[in-house]
One Martini backbone bead per residue (centre of mass of N, CA, C, O) as a GRO file, in nm:
protein
  114
    1UNK     BB    1   1.408   0.268   1.318
    2UNK     BB    2   1.191   0.198   1.079
    3UNK     BB    3   1.232   0.082   0.756
    4UNK     BB    4   1.089   0.152   0.428
    5UNK     BB    5   1.027  -0.062   0.127
    6UNK     BB    6   0.907  -0.008  -0.185
    7UNK     BB    7   0.745  -0.223  -0.437
    8UNK     BB    8   0.599  -0.303  -0.780
    9UNK     BB    9   0.570  -0.095  -0.962
   10UNK     BB   10   0.411   0.061  -1.262
   11UNK     BB   11   0.303  -0.004  -1.590
   12UNK     BB   12  -0.054  -0.006  -1.676
   13UNK     BB   13  -0.341  -0.111  -1.787
   14UNK     BB   14  -0.647  -0.105  -1.786
   15UNK     BB   15  -0.734  -0.394  -1.585
   16UNK     BB   16  -0.495  -0.451  -1.441
   17UNK     BB   17  -0.207  -0.574  -1.245
   18UNK     BB   18  -0.066  -0.545  -0.908
   19UNK     BB   19   0.219  -0.601  -0.674
   20UNK     BB   20   0.291  -0.488  -0.365
   21UNK     BB   21   0.576  -0.407  -0.159
   22UNK     BB   22   0.678  -0.408   0.204
   23UNK     BB   23   0.981  -0.354   0.364
   24UNK     BB   24   1.094  -0.411   0.687
   25UNK     BB   25   1.362  -0.366   0.927
   26UNK     BB   26   1.135  -0.444   1.131
   27UNK     BB   27   0.898  -0.494   1.342
   28UNK     BB   28   0.519  -0.517   1.272
   29UNK     BB   29   0.331  -0.704   1.441
   30UNK     BB   30   0.185  -0.461   1.627
   31UNK     BB   31   0.087  -0.325   1.365
   32UNK     BB   32  -0.099  -0.122   1.182
   33UNK     BB   33  -0.113  -0.158   0.836
   34UNK     BB   34  -0.057   0.053   0.541
   35UNK     BB   35  -0.186   0.197   0.240
   36UNK     BB   36  -0.078   0.462   0.040
   37UNK     BB   37  -0.165   0.762  -0.158
   38UNK     BB   38  -0.026   0.996  -0.417
   39UNK     BB   39  -0.137   1.235  -0.610
   40UNK     BB   40  -0.119   1.482  -0.809
   41UNK     BB   41  -0.227   1.749  -0.605
   42UNK     BB   42  -0.264   1.554  -0.360
   43UNK     BB   43  -0.338   1.392  -0.090
   44UNK     BB   44  -0.269   1.167   0.126
   45UNK     BB   45  -0.407   0.829   0.126
   46UNK     BB   46  -0.588   0.580   0.272
   47UNK     BB   47  -0.665   0.249   0.130
   48UNK     BB   48  -0.526   0.034   0.339
   49UNK     BB   49  -0.576  -0.208   0.614
   50UNK     BB   50  -0.392  -0.418   0.865
   51UNK     BB   51  -0.393  -0.622   1.107
   52UNK     BB   52  -0.245  -0.875   1.294
   53UNK     BB   53  -0.542  -1.030   1.292
   54UNK     BB   54  -0.684  -0.940   0.990
   55UNK     BB   55  -0.806  -0.678   0.984
   56UNK     BB   56  -0.991  -0.481   0.744
   57UNK     BB   57  -0.950  -0.175   0.537
   58UNK     BB   58  -1.128   0.031   0.291
   59UNK     BB   59  -1.163   0.231   0.054
   60UNK     BB   60  -1.416   0.264  -0.161
   61UNK     BB   61  -1.248   0.282  -0.441
   62UNK     BB   62  -1.111  -0.031  -0.371
   63UNK     BB   63  -1.330  -0.209  -0.329
   64UNK     BB   64  -1.283  -0.535  -0.475
   65UNK     BB   65  -0.966  -0.479  -0.587
   66UNK     BB   66  -0.816  -0.471  -0.318
   67UNK     BB   67  -0.541  -0.639  -0.126
   68UNK     BB   68  -0.436  -0.693   0.200
   69UNK     BB   69  -0.121  -0.813   0.326
   70UNK     BB   70   0.080  -1.024   0.561
   71UNK     BB   71   0.424  -1.095   0.687
   72UNK     BB   72   0.561  -1.106   0.993
   73UNK     BB   73   0.815  -1.282   0.949
   74UNK     BB   74   0.903  -1.067   0.700
   75UNK     BB   75   0.816  -0.775   0.732
   76UNK     BB   76   0.552  -0.774   0.526
   77UNK     BB   77   0.365  -0.591   0.280
   78UNK     BB   78   0.068  -0.614   0.075
   79UNK     BB   79  -0.066  -0.518  -0.265
   80UNK     BB   80  -0.341  -0.612  -0.436
   81UNK     BB   81  -0.409  -0.503  -0.777
   82UNK     BB   82  -0.713  -0.477  -0.942
   83UNK     BB   83  -0.876  -0.331  -1.182
   84UNK     BB   84  -0.734  -0.092  -1.296
   85UNK     BB   85  -0.723   0.265  -1.285
   86UNK     BB   86  -0.635   0.578  -1.366
   87UNK     BB   87  -0.706   0.681  -1.064
   88UNK     BB   88  -0.461   0.498  -0.938
   89UNK     BB   89  -0.262   0.703  -0.993
   90UNK     BB   90   0.044   0.682  -0.801
   91UNK     BB   91   0.202   0.699  -0.501
   92UNK     BB   92   0.311   0.428  -0.300
   93UNK     BB   93   0.265   0.364   0.053
   94UNK     BB   94   0.390   0.258   0.362
   95UNK     BB   95   0.238   0.226   0.700
   96UNK     BB   96   0.105   0.321   0.957
   97UNK     BB   97  -0.248   0.353   1.058
   98UNK     BB   98  -0.152   0.404   1.353
   99UNK     BB   99  -0.020   0.637   1.507
  100UNK     BB  100   0.306   0.657   1.481
  101UNK     BB  101   0.498   0.698   1.225
  102UNK     BB  102   0.716   0.614   1.024
  103UNK     BB  103   0.932   0.654   0.811
  104UNK     BB  104   0.927   0.745   0.495
  105UNK     BB  105   0.940   0.629   0.202
  106UNK     BB  106   0.962   0.648  -0.149
  107UNK     BB  107   0.801   0.461  -0.295
  108UNK     BB  108   0.564   0.360  -0.563
  109UNK     BB  109   0.494   0.373  -0.896
  110UNK     BB  110   0.165   0.415  -1.040
  111UNK     BB  111   0.056   0.351  -1.382
  112UNK     BB  112  -0.256   0.415  -1.553
  113UNK     BB  113  -0.387   0.339  -1.856
  114UNK     BB  114  -0.659   0.393  -2.097
   0.00000   0.00000   0.00000
């Protein structure tokens, strides 16, 4: 079973940027990988996904601000987040975007102040 470890979160002012990383303990090369977030009192939502061939998909609220990338050789997925807004505050997780998910990691907290 692949283990996922997210990192890179933090506290940032509105308009700032953060880069999240997700390190997998095994190969993710064949998986469509995604970044999810869960805000307090809300359901977890998929915000970005990227296939191994480079096709990407974003939820409308982050289009033009977030960018997902991956390095299959390092079994790592990244999320570059720019122009952050207070409504981006959440715990961010990575996992497969299709099929059976891996076990969920601890996530990384992102807090955006206004």
